[in-house]
C-alpha positions as CSV (number, residue, x, y, z in Angstrom):
1,M,94.4,87.5,110.2
2,R,96.1,88.2,113.5
3,L,99.5,87.7,111.9
4,A,98.7,90.3,109.2
5,L,97.6,92.8,111.9
6,R,100.8,92.2,113.8
7,V,103.0,92.8,110.7
8,A,101.0,96.0,109.9
9,G,101.5,97.1,113.5
10,I,105.3,96.7,113.1
11,G,105.2,99.1,110.2
12,W,103.3,101.7,112.2
13,Y,105.7,101.2,115.1
14,V,108.7,102.0,112.9
15,A,107.0,105.1,111.4
16,I,106.0,106.4,114.8
17,C,109.4,105.9,116.3
18,V,111.2,107.7,113.5
19,V,108.7,110.6,113.2
20,L,108.7,111.2,117.0
21,G,112.5,111.2,117.0
22,F,112.5,113.6,114.2
23,L,110.0,116.0,115.8
24,L,111.7,115.8,119.2
25,G,115.0,116.6,117.5
26,L,113.5,119.6,115.7
27,W,112.0,120.9,118.9
28,V,115.3,120.6,120.8
29,D,117.2,122.2,117.8
30,D,114.7,125.1,117.9
31,R,115.3,125.6,121.6
32,V,119.1,125.3,121.6
33,G,119.7,126.7,118.1
34,S,121.9,123.9,116.8
35,A,120.2,123.3,113.4
36,P,120.6,119.7,112.3
37,L,122.4,118.2,115.3
38,F,119.5,117.1,117.5
39,M,117.3,116.3,114.6
40,T,119.9,113.8,113.3
41,I,120.3,112.4,116.8
42,G,116.5,112.1,117.2
43,I,116.2,110.2,113.9
44,L,119.0,107.8,114.8
45,L,117.6,107.1,118.2
46,G,114.2,106.6,116.6
47,V,115.6,104.1,114.1
48,L,117.5,102.2,116.9
49,L,114.4,102.1,119.0
50,A,112.4,100.8,116.0
51,F,114.9,98.1,115.3
52,Y,114.8,97.0,118.9
53,G,111.1,97.0,118.9
54,I,110.9,95.0,115.7
55,Y,113.2,92.4,117.2
56,R,111.0,92.1,120.3
57,M,107.9,91.8,118.1
58,V,109.2,89.4,115.5
59,I,110.8,86.8,117.8
60,P,107.4,85.6,119.2
61,I,105.9,85.5,115.7
62,L,108.8,83.4,114.4
63,N,108.6,81.1,117.4
64,N,104.8,80.6,116.9
65,A,105.3,80.0,113.1
66,G,107.1,76.7,113.8
67,L,110.5,77.9,112.6
68,D,112.1,76.7,115.8
69,G,111.7,73.0,114.8
70,Q,108.4,72.6,116.6
71,E,104.8,72.4,115.4
72,P,103.2,75.8,114.8
73,R,101.1,77.2,117.7
74,D,98.1,79.5,117.5
75,I,99.1,83.1,118.1
């Protein structure tokens, strides 16, 4: 059950990173007046942050699943 909750948390993490990047980009575009520039930058930064976060979250899951040649440990 814990594993399923962690995987679901990864999905929410990705969605939050991308949406916040998008909204922050829209806000900066509104202030500066450069229509799609900062929105695009915000989305790209959100995606990069999401990939980094996924990497940081998945490595312990894979290590605990026994994929490193050792017996599985309880998460």
